[in-house]
N, C-alpha and C positions, 0 to 999 in steps of 0.2 A: 870125326867132330868133332872135339876136343865139347868137355859141359863143367858150363860153367855156371856157379854161384849170383842168385843177383844179391847181393853180398859183394862176391867179386868186381863185376861191372858197375854199380853207384858208387860205388869205392876207387875202383880206377877214375870212370866219368865227373867225379867231382874233384880233380887232383887242375888246380889253375894253372894255363898257362898263357904268358905275358897279364895278368890282370884279369883273365876273363875261364870263365870255366870250359874245361875239355868236350861236358856237354853241350855246353852252346856252338863252342865250331866245329859240333857235329849234326845240331842242328842246322848251321847254314849249306856246312854241304849237302844235308835232305833238300834244302829248302835249295840249290843250286839244281840241283838234282832235277828238281819237280817241274823248278822252271823248266829246262833245257828239254824234259820228256814238252809240257804242255806249248812250249813254242812252236815245239820242232813235230805236235800234235801224234803223238807216240802214247801208249798207257803201256801202263805193266800187270800183269794178271796176279796181283797180292795187293793185300790189305795195310794200307798207308802205315800204320804202326807196324805190321809185319814187318815191311821195307824196312824200317828205322831200324827196327831191333839186330834186323841182318848186316843192316848199312856197322854202325856200335859194332859189332862182334866180328867183324871184317874190320872193320882199323883196330878195334883188341887184338888183334891176333896179326897184325902186321905192323901191330908200333913194336917200341923195342922197350917197353913197361920194366 
């Protein structure tokens, strides 16, 4: 797994996409996932902040940045 500096992730996530920060879009995705899990009575065995960080890294790894 590649290592990332906090500065790299912060810089990348503060880019603007259609007048909205990328980080806000990621938070929307995070909310959608949590809503799905809640509506289907599913849980994940991880801390919510850690899950958000993994989501951020996943999107970073799979973006064309």
